[in-house]
All heavy atoms as an XYZ file, in Angstrom:
977
protein
N      99.643     82.679     88.961
C     100.214     84.018     89.253
C      99.672     85.011     88.183
O      99.650     84.872     87.025
C     101.776     83.836     89.058
C     102.511     85.015     89.568
S     104.310     84.539     89.691
C     104.999     86.179     89.762
N      99.295     86.168     88.821
C      98.775     87.255     87.836
C      99.863     87.725     86.886
O     101.131     87.490     87.080
C      98.378     88.404     88.707
C      98.206     87.755     90.119
C      99.201     86.594     90.124
N      99.448     88.380     85.830
C     100.410     88.971     84.901
C     101.357     89.881     85.621
O     100.945     90.635     86.524
C      99.604     89.674     83.790
C      98.833     88.806     82.897
C      99.735     87.799     82.011
O     100.758     88.264     81.528
O      99.366     86.671     81.975
N     102.659     89.963     85.164
C     103.634     90.847     85.862
C     103.159     92.302     85.907
O     103.292     92.932     86.994
C     104.847     90.642     85.066
C     104.727     89.290     84.416
C     103.237     89.128     84.205
N     102.558     92.817     84.777
C     102.170     94.238     84.819
C     101.117     94.456     85.823
O     100.956     95.535     86.417
C     101.792     94.652     83.402
C     100.646     93.965     82.825
N      99.375     94.247     83.229
C     100.539     92.992     81.985
C      98.583     93.490     82.564
N      99.282     92.759     81.810
N     100.179     93.451     86.041
C      99.068     93.668     87.018
C      99.625     93.703     88.407
O      99.237     94.551     89.280
C      98.138     92.523     86.928
C      97.276     92.459     85.637
C      96.486     91.281     85.564
O      96.522     90.350     86.407
O      95.807     91.103     84.522
N     100.712     92.899     88.683
C     101.242     92.929     90.052
C     102.162     94.181     90.209
O     102.092     94.819     91.325
C     102.165     91.698     90.264
C     101.220     90.484     90.473
C     101.997     89.368     91.140
O     102.355     89.540     92.356
O     102.244     88.345     90.455
N     102.857     94.616     89.154
C     103.563     95.928     89.295
C     102.644     97.060     89.568
O     102.870     97.909     90.269
C     104.339     96.135     87.941
C     105.437     95.173     87.777
O     105.808     94.411     88.630
N     106.038     95.273     86.511
N     101.465     97.121     88.838
C     100.561     98.087     89.000
C     100.107     98.093     90.418
O      99.778     99.132     90.935
C      99.469     97.947     87.958
C      98.461     99.108     87.951
O      98.968    100.243     87.862
O      97.259     98.871     87.953
N      99.737     96.948     90.945
C      99.185     96.818     92.350
C     100.183     97.349     93.401
O      99.800     97.751     94.442
C      98.827     95.374     92.591
N     101.500     97.303     93.032
C     102.465     97.867     94.033
C     102.147     99.330     94.267
O     102.411     99.813     95.435
C     103.845     97.779     93.408
C     104.567     96.442     93.479
C     105.875     96.538     92.775
C     104.758     96.099     94.940
N     101.658    100.032     93.299
C     101.396    101.424     93.551
C     100.090    101.815     94.265
O      99.747    102.951     94.519
C     101.507    102.160     92.240
C     102.934    102.067     91.712
C     103.421    101.109     90.868
C     103.950    102.897     92.196
C     104.745    100.962     90.445
C     105.264    102.824     91.819
C     105.616    101.921     90.866
O     106.969    101.735     90.529
N      99.449    100.659     94.650
C      98.328    100.979     95.607
C      98.749    100.827     97.077
O      98.119    101.369     97.911
C      97.269     99.749     95.342
C      96.565     99.793     93.989
C      95.673     98.577     93.868
C      95.691    101.043     93.926
N      99.897    100.185     97.200
C     100.438    100.058     98.604
C     100.915    101.391     99.106
O     101.644    102.172     98.388
C     101.608     99.001     98.533
C     102.311     98.880     99.814
C     101.092     97.659     98.051
N     100.811    101.674    100.359
C     101.338    102.941    100.867
C     102.800    103.045    100.752
O     103.518    101.914    100.721
C     100.963    102.940    102.423
N     103.385    104.160    100.483
C     104.790    104.345    100.264
C     105.688    103.641    101.350
O     106.747    103.017    101.037
C     105.029    105.872    100.193
C     103.746    106.349     99.761
C     102.670    105.502    100.406
N     105.135    103.719    102.544
C     105.955    103.152    103.680
C     106.108    101.561    103.469
O     106.986    100.900    104.105
C     105.421    103.474    105.047
O     104.019    102.994    105.165
N     105.149    100.951    102.803
C     105.023     99.595    102.573
C     105.637     99.046    101.271
O     105.785     97.852    100.991
C     103.660     99.024    102.798
C     103.101     99.267    104.198
C     101.641     99.055    104.247
O     101.051     98.431    103.315
O     101.023     99.416    105.268
N     105.970    100.037    100.394
C     106.364     99.749     98.966
C     107.522     98.879     98.869
O     107.416     97.903     98.139
C     106.537    101.096     98.217
C     106.888    100.847     96.835
C     105.881    100.701     95.876
C     108.198    100.732     96.419
C     106.153    100.427     94.571
C     108.428    100.498     95.040
C     107.539    100.316     94.101
N     108.635     99.140     99.555
C     109.849     98.375     99.450
C     109.657     96.915     99.800
O     110.077     96.032     99.097
C     111.039     99.060    100.141
C     112.293     98.144    100.158
C     111.279    100.433     99.585
N     108.941     96.674    100.892
C     108.716     95.356    101.228
C     107.899     94.606    100.270
O     108.082     93.390     99.870
C     108.048     95.262    102.668
N     106.835     95.192     99.794
C     105.924     94.628     98.799
C     106.601     94.401     97.393
O     106.498     93.297     96.825
C     104.702     95.492     98.527
N     107.481     95.342     97.025
C     108.218     95.249     95.800
C     109.282     94.087     95.996
O     109.351     93.245     95.021
C     109.047     96.499     95.545
C     109.891     96.398     94.319
C     111.003     97.345     94.237
N     111.928     97.180     95.423
C     112.639     98.185     95.929
N     112.654     99.395     95.392
N     113.492     97.916     96.908
N     109.954     94.027     97.026
C     110.883     92.971     97.214
C     110.271     91.542     97.253
O     110.739     90.516     96.668
C     111.781     93.143     98.473
C     112.658     94.337     98.274
O     112.773     95.017     97.246
O     113.215     94.858     99.396
N     109.134     91.511     97.873
C     108.324     90.195     97.850
C     108.009     89.790     96.528
O     108.025     88.600     96.140
C     107.141     90.304     98.836
N     107.486     90.771     95.662
C     107.090     90.475     94.298
C     108.273     90.043     93.483
O     108.152     89.014     92.802
C     106.420     91.729     93.624
C     106.097     91.632     92.207
C     105.088     90.409     91.955
C     105.449     92.962     91.631
N     109.397     90.793     93.696
C     110.642     90.299     92.969
C     111.062     88.838     93.298
O     111.343     88.098     92.374
C     111.796     91.218     93.293
N     110.945     88.517     94.620
C     111.238     87.145     94.999
C     110.279     86.102     94.316
O     110.684     85.073     93.897
C     111.149     86.984     96.507
C     112.385     87.573     97.260
C     112.348     87.156     98.761
N     111.251     87.694     99.429
C     111.154     88.824     99.952
N     112.167     89.751     99.902
N     110.088     89.218    100.668
N     108.925     86.454     94.295
C     107.959     85.506     93.661
C     108.231     85.359     92.186
O     108.173     84.338     91.539
C     106.514     86.067     93.858
C     106.009     85.796     95.234
C     104.497     86.075     95.338
N     103.987     87.343     94.815
C     103.884     88.540     95.482
N     104.365     88.578     96.648
N     103.438     89.614     94.857
N     108.604     86.456     91.456
C     108.812     86.405     89.997
C     110.162     85.593     89.867
O     110.160     84.811     88.917
C     108.941     87.859     89.476
C     109.445     87.796     88.020
C     107.625     88.519     89.548
N     111.156     85.851     90.681
C     112.345     85.039     90.535
C     112.094     83.492     90.800
O     112.608     82.750     89.983
C     113.419     85.588     91.567
C     114.810     85.002     91.232
C     115.882     85.582     92.150
N     115.983     87.104     91.941
C     115.624     88.020     92.717
N     115.123     87.685     93.980
N     115.769     89.193     92.448
N     111.329     83.273     91.799
C     111.019     81.889     92.072
C     110.216     81.231     90.938
O     110.307     79.973     90.659
C     110.220     81.735     93.465
N     109.435     82.042     90.176
C     108.658     81.526     89.096
C     109.606     81.304     87.806
O     109.165     80.758     86.853
C     107.566     82.476     88.796
N     110.807     81.671     87.971
C     111.805     81.463     86.915
C     112.103     82.617     85.944
O     112.870     82.369     85.011
N     111.614     83.763     86.214
C     111.850     84.954     85.275
C     112.848     85.855     85.941
O     112.405     86.880     86.635
C     110.569     85.649     84.950
C     110.735     86.630     83.857
O     111.825     87.036     83.534
O     109.703     86.960     83.245
N     114.072     85.597     85.919
C     115.178     86.352     86.504
C     115.159     87.822     85.897
O     115.433     88.772     86.655
C     116.449     85.757     86.382
C     116.574     84.481     87.238
C     117.951     83.819     87.137
C     117.888     82.571     88.045
N     119.127     81.891     87.997
N     115.005     87.914     84.612
C     114.997     89.232     84.038
C     113.873     90.156     84.594
O     114.198     91.291     84.942
C     114.882     89.206     82.483
O     115.949     88.282     81.987
C     114.972     90.455     81.819
N     112.732     89.609     84.618
C     111.609     90.431     85.192
C     111.789     90.675     86.621
O     111.497     91.784     87.122
C     110.321     89.687     84.958
C     109.050     90.373     85.481
C     108.767     91.753     84.834
O     109.345     92.037     83.742
O     107.902     92.458     85.386
N     112.349     89.667     87.363
C     112.506     89.969     88.812
C     113.618     91.038     89.002
O     113.349     91.852     89.913
C     113.131     88.610     89.369
N     114.553     91.142     88.163
C     115.612     92.260     88.320
C     114.888     93.601     87.957
O     115.213     94.557     88.655
C     116.713     92.043     87.442
N     114.083     93.575     86.983
C     113.260     94.851     86.711
C     112.358     95.325     87.810
O     112.397     96.389     88.230
C     112.522     94.595     85.444
C     111.976     95.852     84.764
C     111.079     95.728     83.756
N     109.828     95.148     84.181
C     108.845     95.807     84.806
N     109.009     96.927     85.212
N     107.762     95.002     85.183
N     111.730     94.334     88.402
C     110.817     94.577     89.494
C     111.609     95.213     90.728
O     111.161     96.051     91.350
C     109.935     93.431     89.940
C     109.238     93.562     91.235
C     108.920     93.097     88.822
N     112.694     94.515     90.998
C     113.534     94.947     92.064
C     114.095     96.326     91.922
O     114.319     97.079     92.965
C     114.746     93.980     92.236
N     114.102     96.911     90.707
C     114.622     98.269     90.486
C     113.473     99.282     90.612
O     113.770    100.501     90.503
C     115.250     98.334     89.219
C     116.584     97.578     89.121
C     117.223     97.720     87.707
C     118.430     96.873     87.617
N     119.016     96.910     86.270
N     112.229     98.817     90.683
C     111.154     99.875     90.704
C     111.325    100.778     91.909
O     111.620    100.328     93.137
C     109.701     99.144     90.865
C     109.375     98.323     89.639
C     108.080     97.571     89.948
C     109.159     99.243     88.355
N     111.064    101.997     91.746
C     111.245    103.079     92.774
C     109.945    103.340     93.580
O     108.945    103.401     92.940
C     111.833    104.316     92.190
C     113.167    104.158     91.475
C     113.726    105.425     91.040
N     113.758    106.303     92.233
C     114.450    107.475     92.149
N     115.017    107.828     91.028
N     114.432    108.301     93.237
N     110.150    103.470     94.789
C     109.066    103.896     95.676
C     108.536    105.247     95.298
O     109.367    106.153     95.004
C     109.501    103.944     97.100
C     108.365    104.370     98.121
C     108.877    104.319     99.519
N     110.065    105.120     99.701
C     110.685    105.201    100.723
N     110.360    104.524    101.767
N     111.834    105.801    100.868
N     107.237    105.447     95.106
C     106.751    106.785     94.778
C     106.850    107.690     95.932
O     106.821    107.301     97.132
C     105.192    106.479     94.490
C     104.860    105.250     95.251
C     106.144    104.449     95.279
N     106.965    108.980     95.651
C     106.965    109.954     96.610
C     105.556    109.959     97.304
O     104.584    109.514     96.621
C     107.324    111.404     96.110
O     106.188    111.755     95.242
C     108.614    111.449     95.466
N     105.386    110.409     98.511
C     103.990    110.519     99.062
C     103.101    111.334     98.151
O     101.989    110.958     97.941
C     104.326    111.242    100.372
C     105.695    110.860    100.759
C     106.434    110.909     99.443
N     103.602    112.452     97.586
C     102.746    113.310     96.732
C     102.255    112.446     95.476
O     101.067    112.520     95.099
C     103.390    114.586     96.402
N     103.236    111.877     94.814
C     102.923    111.058     93.682
C     101.938    109.972     93.996
O     100.978    109.631     93.236
C     104.166    110.499     93.035
N     102.258    109.316     95.049
C     101.340    108.132     95.570
C      99.907    108.681     95.765
O      98.911    108.007     95.363
C     101.846    107.581     96.831
C     100.994    106.455     97.407
C     100.870    105.193     96.950
C     100.062    106.701     98.403
N      99.900    104.591     97.742
C      99.394    105.391     98.594
C      99.548    107.722     99.096
C      98.295    105.257     99.613
C      98.591    107.624    100.178
C      97.967    106.323    100.303
N      99.717    109.807     96.471
C      98.455    110.360     96.794
C      97.700    110.747     95.530
O      96.439    110.413     95.335
C      98.625    111.572     97.695
N      98.442    111.395     94.525
C      97.725    111.703     93.340
C      97.271    110.520     92.551
O      96.237    110.444     91.901
C      98.617    112.605     92.389
C      98.864    113.969     92.940
C      99.839    114.706     92.172
C      97.554    114.707     93.003
N      98.116    109.452     92.591
C      97.826    108.073     91.888
C      96.571    107.571     92.566
O      95.701    107.043     91.876
C      98.890    107.150     92.090
C      98.802    105.892     91.308
O      98.160    106.011     90.167
N      99.264    104.827     91.756
N      96.459    107.685     93.891
C      95.178    107.132     94.549
C      93.889    107.857     94.128
O      92.972    107.343     93.843
C      95.305    107.258     96.153
C      96.482    106.482     96.643
C      96.723    105.089     96.076
O      95.936    104.286     96.156
N      97.902    104.869     95.494
N      94.027    109.245     93.992
C      92.863    109.996     93.453
C      92.539    109.702     92.139
O      91.362    109.463     91.789
C      93.182    111.464     93.704
C      92.035    112.338     93.069
C      93.278    111.887     95.148
N      93.591    109.544     91.214
C      93.404    109.248     89.825
C      92.711    107.841     89.713
O      91.856    107.698     88.748
C      94.681    109.319     89.056
N      93.072    106.951     90.536
C      92.349    105.670     90.393
C      91.006    105.574     90.912
O      90.150    104.994     90.442
C      93.247    104.615     91.188
C      94.594    104.283     90.538
C      95.464    103.496     91.614
N      96.761    103.136     91.086
C      96.951    101.959     90.493
N      96.032    101.105     90.376
N      98.154    101.714     90.083
N      90.796    106.323     92.121
C      89.487    106.209     92.676
C      88.460    107.241     92.099
O      87.197    107.033     92.210
C      89.699    106.505     94.216
O      90.154    107.743     94.528
N      89.001    108.297     91.601
C      88.112    109.387     91.053
C      88.554    109.922     89.705
O      88.865    111.123     89.589
C      87.918    110.488     92.098
C      87.396    109.959     93.403
C      87.022    110.929     94.323
N      85.919    111.726     93.992
C      85.620    112.940     94.534
N      86.266    113.328     95.576
N      84.592    113.675     93.981
N      88.562    109.066     88.647
C      89.087    109.522     87.386
C      88.331    110.744     86.795
O      88.953    111.555     86.113
C      88.974    108.380     86.462
C      88.323    107.245     87.258
C      88.192    107.685     88.638
N      86.978    110.960     87.117
C      86.456    112.137     86.516
C      87.107    113.478     87.042
O      87.122    114.457     86.372
C      84.899    112.119     87.039
C      84.665    110.634     87.154
C      86.023    110.154     87.758
N      87.625    113.392     88.254
C      88.353    114.613     88.700
C      89.558    114.981     87.921
O      89.864    116.131     87.586
C      88.811    114.469     90.169
C      87.764    114.292     91.227
C      88.393    114.204     92.696
C      86.783    115.492     91.209
N      90.272    113.877     87.418
C      91.411    114.093     86.535
C      90.997    114.669     85.183
O      91.589    115.584     84.678
C      92.292    112.851     86.402
C      93.384    113.016     85.414
C      92.786    112.403     87.770
N      89.845    114.043     84.733
C      89.298    114.566     83.401
C      88.847    115.993     83.483
O      89.198    116.759     82.562
C      88.160    113.694     83.018
N      88.244    116.399     84.677
C      87.912    117.730     84.775
C      89.172    118.695     84.922
O      89.113    119.743     84.303
C      87.074    117.983     86.159
C      85.701    117.263     86.118
O      85.260    116.940     84.995
O      85.217    117.124     87.226
N      90.107    118.198     85.540
C      91.429    119.043     85.601
C      92.028    119.290     84.187
O      92.467    120.300     83.802
C      92.437    118.454     86.547
C      93.881    119.115     86.616
C      93.610    120.573     87.089
C      94.826    118.332     87.375
N      92.070    118.170     83.416
C      92.645    118.270     82.146
C      91.817    119.162     81.202
O      92.317    120.026     80.492
C      92.816    116.885     81.489
C      93.835    115.962     82.237
C      93.848    114.609     81.630
C      95.251    116.579     82.244
N      90.526    119.122     81.361
C      89.580    119.933     80.515
C      89.731    121.346     80.973
O      89.804    122.314     80.165
C      88.130    119.534     80.682
N      89.914    121.651     82.263
C      90.123    122.999     82.797
C      91.435    123.526     82.342
O      91.550    124.636     81.974
C      90.003    123.038     84.266
N      92.476    122.744     82.244
C      93.749    123.150     81.742
C      93.685    123.490     80.210
O      94.331    124.477     79.784
N      92.999    122.733     79.550
C      92.804    122.980     78.108
C      92.028    124.370     77.957
O      92.451    125.200     77.058
C      91.982    121.917     77.457
C      92.811    120.710     77.134
O      94.039    120.675     77.235
O      92.145    119.625     76.907
N      91.032    124.592     78.725
C      90.278    125.832     78.528
C      91.244    127.103     78.941
O      91.072    128.073     78.366
C      89.033    125.863     79.456
C      87.923    124.979     78.821
C      86.593    125.041     79.591
N      86.634    124.802     81.064
C      86.476    123.622     81.557
N      86.317    122.562     80.880
N      86.585    123.462     82.813
N      92.024    126.829     79.952
C      92.911    127.972     80.418
C      93.935    128.214     79.345
O      94.229    129.457     79.037
C      93.627    127.540     81.777
C      94.562    128.589     82.203
C      93.926    129.953     82.449
C      95.156    128.076     83.590
N      94.511    127.207     78.671
C      95.455    127.437     77.618
C      94.780    128.165     76.379
O      95.359    129.105     75.922
C      95.954    126.026     77.060
C      97.178    125.582     77.816
C      97.753    124.371     77.140
N      96.987    123.114     77.188
C      96.800    122.485     78.288
N      97.380    122.762     79.389
N      96.048    121.390     78.159
N      93.555    127.791     76.147
C      92.800    128.467     75.024
C      92.587    129.908     75.422
O      92.725    130.846     74.600
C      91.572    127.670     74.700
C      90.643    128.296     73.636
C      91.396    128.407     72.278
C      89.399    127.395     73.461
N      92.063    130.135     76.658
C      91.747    131.499     77.072
C      93.061    132.382     77.096
O      92.984    133.554     76.775
C      91.102    131.388     78.428
N      94.188    131.788     77.485
C      95.397    132.561     77.479
C      95.845    132.890     76.070
O      96.262    133.987     75.830
C      96.539    131.594     78.183
O      96.133    131.339     79.581
C      97.883    132.426     78.243
N      95.662    131.947     75.183
C      96.082    132.271     73.725
C      95.134    133.378     73.246
O      95.646    134.313     72.491
C      95.802    131.068     72.896
C      96.858    129.921     73.024
C      96.595    128.628     72.439
O      95.646    128.475     71.602
O      97.328    127.641     72.686
N      93.818    133.399     73.618
C      93.021    134.418     73.134
C      93.378    135.694     73.814
O      93.314    136.815     73.153
C      91.530    134.047     73.477
C      90.992    132.954     72.563
C      89.553    132.687     72.886
N      89.099    131.616     72.004
C      88.073    130.859     72.220
N      87.419    130.888     73.384
N      87.646    129.911     71.312
N      93.771    135.679     75.104
C      94.125    136.952     75.740
C      95.360    137.508     75.145
O      95.554    138.754     74.954
C      94.386    136.634     77.250
N      96.371    136.777     74.757
C      97.519    137.194     74.041
C      97.143    137.861     72.702
O      97.735    138.882     72.221
C      98.528    136.022     73.817
C      99.567    136.417     72.872
C      99.173    135.621     75.058
N      96.050    137.286     72.075
C      95.593    137.902     70.866
C      94.719    139.128     71.129
O      94.151    139.635     70.118
N      94.487    139.462     72.340
C      93.733    140.689     72.609
C      92.251    140.379     73.227
O      91.590    141.423     73.608
N      91.846    139.154     73.335
C      90.543    138.895     73.879
C      90.746    138.231     75.262
O      90.753    136.945     75.318
C      89.689    138.037     72.928
C      88.315    137.750     73.527
O      87.915    138.311     74.651
O      87.680    136.879     72.982
N      90.719    138.956     76.301
C      90.905    138.327     77.636
C      89.614    138.046     78.350
O      89.703    137.879     79.552
C      91.845    139.283     78.505
N      88.518    138.077     77.631
C      87.213    138.024     78.232
C      87.020    136.691     78.977
O      86.287    136.609     80.044
C      86.087    138.234     77.255
O      86.094    137.155     76.279
N      87.630    135.614     78.635
C      87.341    134.290     79.237
C      88.447    133.942     80.145
O      88.374    132.777     80.816
N      89.442    134.719     80.336
C      90.750    134.368     81.127
C      90.428    134.131     82.589
O      90.815    133.163     83.208
C      91.788    135.355     80.891
C      93.142    134.945     81.499
C      93.604    133.587     80.821
C      94.222    136.089     81.084
N      89.655    135.033     83.154
C      89.379    134.995     84.645
C      88.557    133.744     84.932
O      88.889    133.006     85.910
C      88.604    136.211     85.044
C      88.324    136.241     86.544
C      87.727    137.561     87.064
N      88.854    138.503     87.103
C      88.702    139.780     86.736
N      87.598    140.262     86.402
N      89.707    140.639     86.890
N      87.520    133.502     84.139
C      86.706    132.242     84.417
C      87.594    130.966     84.238
O      87.438    130.094     84.948
C      85.420    132.297     83.516
N      88.396    131.019     83.230
C      89.214    129.859     82.946
C      90.198    129.565     84.103
O      90.410    128.422     84.475
C      89.977    129.899     81.610
N      90.796    130.613     84.602
C      91.741    130.550     85.770
C      91.020    130.011     86.963
O      91.404    129.182     87.722
C      92.393    131.837     86.104
C      93.423    132.260     85.268
C      94.213    133.496     85.746
N      95.169    133.887     84.753
C      95.446    135.162     84.554
N      94.901    136.158     85.260
N      96.392    135.466     83.695
N      89.769    130.510     87.145
C      88.914    130.170     88.360
C      88.587    128.621     88.272
O      88.648    127.872     89.222
C      87.798    130.987     88.450
N      88.315    128.150     87.080
C      87.909    126.727     86.823
C      89.053    125.863     87.037
O      89.004    124.732     87.697
C      87.286    126.590     85.374
N      90.226    126.268     86.575
C      91.483    125.484     86.745
C      91.897    125.442     88.209
O      92.164    124.282     88.745
C      92.636    126.082     85.930
C      93.891    125.226     85.916
C      94.890    125.600     87.013
O      94.697    126.675     87.604
O      95.859    124.843     87.144
N      91.755    126.573     88.928
C      92.082    126.574     90.387
C      91.089    125.608     91.147
O      91.423    124.894     92.011
C      92.016    127.946     90.936
C      93.301    128.726     90.920
C      93.188    129.857     91.677
N      92.122    130.900     91.395
C      92.105    131.789     90.445
N      93.101    131.900     89.676
N      91.038    132.553     90.296
N      89.847    125.653     90.750
C      88.730    124.817     91.511
C      89.037    123.331     91.205
O      88.921    122.526     92.129
C      87.395    125.264     90.983
N      89.435    122.943     89.950
C      89.754    121.589     89.737
C      90.990    121.090     90.456
O      91.010    120.063     91.074
C      89.982    121.355     88.220
N      91.989    122.043     90.519
C      93.255    121.689     91.290
C      92.866    121.485     92.840
O      93.207    120.559     93.513
C      94.389    122.741     91.142
C      95.439    122.614     92.213
C      94.923    122.686     89.776
N      92.061    122.464     93.260
C      91.737    122.451     94.790
C      90.904    121.112     95.100
O      91.190    120.589     96.165
C      90.834    123.649     95.067
C      91.727    124.951     95.092
O      92.918    124.843     95.097
O      91.150    126.000     95.155
N      90.029    120.652     94.246
C      89.228    119.456     94.536
C      90.215    118.242     94.615
O      90.105    117.573     95.527
C      88.196    119.289     93.387
O      87.376    120.411     93.456
C      87.412    118.026     93.604
N      91.091    118.149     93.613
C      92.007    117.006     93.709
C      93.007    117.162     94.940
O      93.200    116.124     95.645
C      92.827    116.875     92.381
C      91.902    116.461     91.288
C      93.916    115.926     92.492
C      92.476    116.441     89.904
N      93.413    118.390     95.199
C      94.346    118.624     96.301
C      93.658    118.117     97.622
O      94.260    117.507     98.479
C      94.623    120.142     96.505
C      95.548    120.617     95.409
S      97.266    120.267     95.717
C      97.467    121.161     97.147
N      92.326    118.452     97.825
C      91.714    118.056     99.030
C      91.723    116.505     99.182
O      91.956    115.987    100.273
C      90.226    118.502     99.136
C      90.185    119.976     99.582
C      88.717    120.380     99.903
N      87.872    120.342     98.644
C      87.758    121.374     97.818
N      88.469    122.369     97.955
N      87.008    121.207     96.745
N      91.359    115.856     98.034
C      91.337    114.435     98.092
C      92.711    113.774     98.427
O      92.913    112.809     99.087
C      90.688    113.772     96.863
C      89.219    113.867     96.787
O      88.659    114.464     97.726
O      88.638    113.139     95.974
N      93.693    114.338     97.672
C      95.090    113.847     97.791
C      95.644    114.113     99.145
O      96.237    113.187     99.711
C      96.025    114.432     96.726
N      95.307    115.261     99.810
C      95.875    115.581    101.159
C      95.189    114.597    102.140
O      95.783    114.135    103.057
C      95.645    116.964    101.531
C      96.449    118.010    100.783
S      98.244    117.811    101.090
C      98.339    118.651    102.707
N      93.896    114.266    101.921
C      93.258    113.307    102.788
C      93.851    111.934    102.634
O      94.040    111.246    103.726
C      91.757    113.211    102.349
O      91.109    112.266    103.103
N      94.357    111.560    101.484
C      95.001    110.207    101.337
C      96.375    110.204    102.087
O      96.729    109.190    102.581
C      95.299    109.952     99.880
S      93.911    109.640     98.823
N      96.948    111.402    102.221
C      98.267    111.375    102.882
C      98.203    111.159    104.301
O      99.247    110.785    104.925
C      99.007    112.714    102.543
C      99.492    112.834    101.077
C      99.982    114.249    100.873
C     100.578    111.804    100.812
N      97.130    111.534    104.998
C      97.063    111.365    106.426
C      98.272    112.138    107.136
O      98.358    113.332    106.895
N      99.043    111.474    107.896
C     100.062    112.054    108.656
C     101.151    112.727    107.722
O     101.881    113.608    108.213
C     100.720    111.131    109.576
N     101.216    112.255    106.548
C     102.228    112.871    105.625
C     101.660    114.120    104.857
O     102.321    114.630    103.897
C     102.660    111.850    104.549
N     100.543    114.667    105.268
C      99.875    115.794    104.704
C     100.658    117.029    105.141
O     100.013    117.905    105.848
C      98.418    115.803    104.968
N     101.861    117.234    104.790
C     102.609    118.383    105.144
C     102.540    119.479    104.116
O     102.050    119.273    103.078
C     104.133    117.892    105.286
O     104.531    117.545    103.972
C     104.341    116.761    106.289
N     103.036    120.693    104.611
C     102.999    121.763    103.623
C     103.851    121.385    102.338
O     103.546    121.790    101.327
C     103.545    123.065    104.340
C     103.616    124.296    103.498
C     102.265    124.681    102.851
O     101.159    124.319    103.327
O     102.280    125.357    101.914
N     105.043    120.806    102.627
C     105.920    120.486    101.449
C     105.227    119.549    100.516
O     105.322    119.727     99.336
C     107.104    119.772    102.023
N     104.475    118.552    100.977
C     103.734    117.643    100.081
C     102.524    118.381     99.417
O     102.239    118.121     98.292
C     103.186    116.474    100.834
C     104.343    115.430    100.989
O     105.131    115.297    100.112
N     104.295    114.649    102.071
N     101.896    119.368    100.104
C     100.842    120.200     99.491
C     101.426    120.893     98.348
O     100.879    120.977     97.254
C     100.216    121.019    100.534
C      98.989    121.758    100.055
C      98.596    122.964    100.906
N      99.501    124.094    100.801
C      99.683    124.852     99.681
N      99.013    124.686     98.601
N     100.652    125.876     99.771
N     102.603    121.515     98.593
C     103.315    122.275     97.447
C     103.619    121.268     96.287
O     103.523    121.711     95.131
C     104.498    123.006     97.994
C     104.073    124.143     98.857
C     105.318    124.825     99.573
O     106.432    124.564     99.221
N     104.943    125.794    100.420
N     104.079    120.176     96.567
C     104.448    119.195     95.539
C     103.165    118.806     94.741
O     103.240    118.694     93.506
C     105.091    118.065     96.136
C     106.515    118.206     96.541
C     107.212    116.973     97.064
N     108.423    117.181     97.727
C     108.680    117.194     99.001
N     107.690    116.872     99.813
N     109.836    117.602     99.510
N     102.053    118.550     95.454
C     100.829    118.193     94.806
C     100.420    119.349     93.953
O     100.083    119.087     92.723
C      99.730    117.976     95.818
C      99.917    116.639     96.793
C      98.939    116.745     97.885
C      99.622    115.483     95.862
N     100.437    120.551     94.364
C      99.895    121.702     93.586
C     100.825    121.906     92.337
O     100.262    122.017     91.283
C      99.918    122.906     94.418
N     102.006    121.776     92.507
C     103.040    121.919     91.431
C     102.793    120.779     90.330
O     102.785    121.183     89.143
C     104.474    121.935     91.823
N     102.607    119.623     90.795
C     102.309    118.505     89.877
C     101.094    118.734     89.114
O     101.036    118.505     87.826
C     102.328    117.215     90.652
O     103.647    117.037     91.305
C     102.075    116.024     89.671
N     100.054    119.093     89.849
C      98.790    119.271     89.236
C      98.721    120.411     88.168
O      98.171    120.324     87.055
C      97.607    119.480     90.263
C      97.313    118.271     91.093
C      96.449    118.673     92.215
C      96.617    117.115     90.218
N      99.339    121.484     88.502
C      99.372    122.634     87.594
C     100.325    122.315     86.403
O     100.000    122.762     85.259
C     100.010    123.922     88.338
C      98.858    124.416     89.252
C      98.830    125.840     89.533
N      97.710    126.212     90.178
C      97.363    126.093     91.535
N      98.268    125.605     92.339
N      96.229    126.496     92.007
N     101.333    121.476     86.580
C     102.120    121.097     85.456
C     101.325    120.191     84.485
O     101.544    120.273     83.182
C     103.395    120.348     85.947
N     100.494    119.331     85.055
C      99.739    118.389     84.234
C      98.732    119.221     83.386
O      98.433    118.815     82.191
C      98.924    117.505     85.174
């Protein structure tokens, strides 16, 4: 049997609609292997929202996009600090780079969502990415 954390991690590869069944099956396997404490913990794992699931899929399959977003966020924070200090020369470019990084991940995440690619999920994705 794989390590518990590996199986827990693999749960988050499963589509949200299949999560509960996969989680419950894992909890049964862990319980059958004799670890009731771990089985109880697994049974309490929550299904990710479609937006969280889609972002997780992008982060796993295209980690450079996440690195680009984080770097763009850092540049935007620095440019904002400089703008507050009187030098706004880099703010427009930093905002544009951050928007481009968010848009790239958004396209991939919305593609992952398929039929769940609703406006509400698009807004959740955007809010999560900007918060990151």
